[in-house]
C-alpha positions as CSV (number, residue, x, y, z in Angstrom):
1,M,-27.3,-7.9,6.6
2,Q,-25.6,-6.3,9.7
3,R,-23.7,-3.0,9.2
4,R,-20.3,-4.6,10.0
5,E,-20.8,-7.4,7.5
6,A,-21.9,-4.9,4.9
7,E,-18.9,-2.7,5.5
8,E,-16.5,-5.7,5.1
9,R,-18.2,-6.8,1.9
10,L,-18.1,-3.2,0.5
11,L,-14.4,-2.8,1.5
12,D,-13.5,-6.2,0.1
13,T,-15.2,-5.4,-3.2
14,A,-13.9,-1.8,-3.3
15,E,-10.3,-3.0,-2.7
16,A,-10.5,-5.6,-5.5
17,L,-12.1,-3.2,-8.0
18,F,-10.2,-0.1,-7.1
19,Y,-6.8,-1.9,-7.0
20,E,-7.4,-3.7,-10.3
21,R,-8.9,-0.9,-12.4
22,G,-8.4,2.4,-10.5
23,V,-10.6,4.4,-8.3
24,Q,-12.1,6.7,-11.0
25,A,-12.9,3.8,-13.3
26,V,-15.2,2.2,-10.7
27,G,-18.5,3.7,-9.7
28,M,-20.5,3.3,-6.6
29,A,-23.2,1.4,-8.5
30,E,-20.6,-1.2,-9.5
31,V,-19.4,-1.6,-6.0
32,R,-22.9,-2.0,-4.8
33,T,-23.8,-4.6,-7.4
34,A,-20.5,-6.6,-7.0
35,S,-20.8,-6.6,-3.2
36,G,-24.5,-7.6,-3.1
37,V,-25.1,-4.7,-0.6
38,S,-28.1,-2.6,-1.1
39,L,-27.7,1.0,-2.2
40,K,-29.3,2.2,1.0
41,R,-26.9,0.2,3.2
42,L,-23.9,1.3,1.1
43,Y,-24.6,4.9,1.8
44,Q,-25.3,4.1,5.5
45,C,-21.9,2.7,5.7
46,F,-20.0,5.2,3.5
47,E,-21.8,8.5,2.8
48,S,-19.7,9.1,-0.3
49,K,-17.3,7.5,-2.6
50,D,-14.5,9.7,-1.1
51,R,-15.3,8.1,2.3
52,L,-15.2,4.6,0.8
53,V,-11.9,5.3,-0.9
54,E,-10.4,6.6,2.3
55,A,-11.6,3.5,4.2
56,Y,-10.3,1.2,1.6
57,L,-6.9,2.9,1.7
58,R,-6.8,2.9,5.6
59,R,-7.6,-0.8,5.7
60,R,-5.1,-1.6,3.0
61,D,-2.4,0.3,4.8
62,E,-3.0,-1.8,8.0
63,R,-3.0,-5.1,6.1
64,W,0.0,-4.2,3.9
65,R,2.1,-3.1,6.8
66,A,1.1,-6.1,9.0
67,S,2.1,-8.5,6.2
68,L,5.4,-6.7,5.8
69,D,6.0,-6.8,9.5
70,R,5.2,-10.5,9.8
71,Y,7.6,-11.3,7.0
72,V,10.5,-9.2,8.4
73,A,9.9,-10.6,11.9
74,T,10.4,-14.1,10.5
75,H,13.6,-13.1,8.7
76,P,15.5,-11.4,11.5
77,D,18.9,-11.6,9.8
78,G,17.7,-9.6,6.9
79,G,16.6,-6.5,8.9
80,V,15.8,-3.7,6.5
81,L,17.0,-5.8,3.6
82,A,14.2,-8.3,4.3
83,V,11.8,-5.5,3.2
84,F,13.1,-5.9,-0.3
85,D,12.8,-9.7,-0.2
86,W,9.1,-9.2,0.8
87,L,8.6,-6.7,-2.0
88,H,10.0,-9.3,-4.4
89,E,7.4,-11.9,-3.3
90,W,4.6,-9.3,-3.4
91,F,5.6,-8.2,-6.9
92,A,5.4,-11.8,-8.1
93,E,1.8,-12.2,-6.9
94,P,-1.0,-12.5,-9.5
95,G,-2.8,-9.2,-9.9
96,F,0.0,-7.0,-8.6
97,R,-0.8,-3.5,-9.8
98,G,1.7,-1.3,-7.9
99,C,1.2,0.8,-4.9
100,A,-2.5,1.5,-4.1
101,F,-1.4,4.7,-2.4
102,I,0.6,6.1,-5.3
103,N,-2.1,5.0,-7.7
104,S,-4.9,6.6,-5.7
105,F,-2.9,9.8,-5.0
106,G,-2.2,10.0,-8.8
107,E,-5.9,9.8,-9.5
108,L,-7.3,11.9,-6.7
109,G,-4.6,13.5,-4.6
110,A,-5.2,16.9,-6.1
111,T,-8.9,16.9,-5.5
112,S,-9.4,14.7,-2.4
113,P,-7.7,15.8,0.8
114,A,-8.7,12.4,2.4
115,V,-6.9,10.4,-0.3
116,A,-3.9,12.6,-0.1
117,R,-3.8,12.3,3.7
118,A,-4.2,8.5,3.6
119,A,-1.3,8.2,1.1
120,R,0.9,10.5,3.1
121,D,0.1,8.7,6.3
122,H,1.0,5.3,4.7
123,K,4.3,6.7,3.4
124,D,5.0,8.3,6.8
125,A,4.3,5.0,8.6
126,L,6.5,3.1,6.2
127,R,9.3,5.6,6.8
128,A,8.9,5.2,10.6
129,Y,9.0,1.5,10.2
130,L,12.2,1.7,8.3
131,L,13.7,4.0,11.0
132,D,12.8,1.3,13.6
133,L,14.5,-1.4,11.5
134,L,17.6,0.8,11.2
135,D,17.5,1.4,15.0
136,A,19.8,4.4,15.0
137,P,18.8,8.0,15.7
138,D,21.0,9.4,12.9
139,Q,19.4,7.3,10.1
140,E,16.9,9.9,8.8
141,E,18.6,10.3,5.5
142,L,19.1,6.6,5.0
143,A,15.4,6.0,5.7
144,D,14.5,8.6,3.1
145,Q,16.8,6.9,0.6
146,L,15.3,3.5,1.3
147,L,11.8,4.9,0.9
148,V,12.7,6.2,-2.5
149,L,14.1,2.8,-3.4
150,I,10.9,1.1,-2.3
151,D,8.6,3.4,-4.2
152,G,10.8,3.2,-7.3
153,A,10.9,-0.6,-7.1
154,I,7.1,-0.8,-6.7
155,T,6.5,1.6,-9.6
156,G,9.1,-0.2,-11.8
157,A,7.6,-3.6,-11.1
158,A,4.1,-2.4,-11.8
159,I,5.0,-0.8,-15.1
160,G,7.6,-3.3,-16.2
161,G,5.8,-6.4,-15.0
162,S,8.8,-8.0,-13.4
163,P,9.5,-8.6,-9.7
164,R,13.3,-8.2,-10.4
165,T,13.1,-4.5,-9.5
166,A,13.0,-5.5,-5.9
167,L,16.2,-7.4,-6.2
168,A,17.9,-4.4,-7.9
169,A,16.6,-2.1,-5.2
170,R,17.8,-4.6,-2.5
171,S,21.4,-4.4,-3.9
172,V,21.4,-0.7,-3.7
173,A,19.9,-0.8,-0.2
174,H,22.6,-3.2,0.8
175,A,25.3,-0.8,-0.4
176,L,23.6,2.2,1.3
177,V,23.3,0.3,4.7
178,A,26.9,-0.9,4.5
179,A,28.1,2.6,3.8
180,T,26.6,3.8,7.0
181,R,28.4,1.3,9.2
């Protein structure tokens, strides 16, 4: 098996297992077994679990933000509010377990600078994306408020098991955006 194929298999497996059960609940041996990649190749690709977790988060960030951007781009009238519509759809997907970045930071943020950095980078990129959607230089506070709404909706949906939190957050976001006009 070529290195690139092994990395993809390992990342696919790690993403499924880590997102479903948590990073600390899944050992490298389980990732190896479930992926079908040899132990030697696993450690050639990712020298430690910390590196695998960081790679999983970095790839998830790219995929998550690309999916969000595609959705928002096809809903141009919604602007920043389309973000909450996308969240509603995501929350309703089978296997939704909340924010991988919040979850991973909660588990490892205090002990893994790489995980903490990946989580912060994701949140910073999402904030920058919101600022771009708002398209006004004086929208820093509004972007921060929307980010809090997003994180709260994600956490509420994960704990409560209902996608409705996205709709409630959308209503609040609508009011906040309208108040700035």
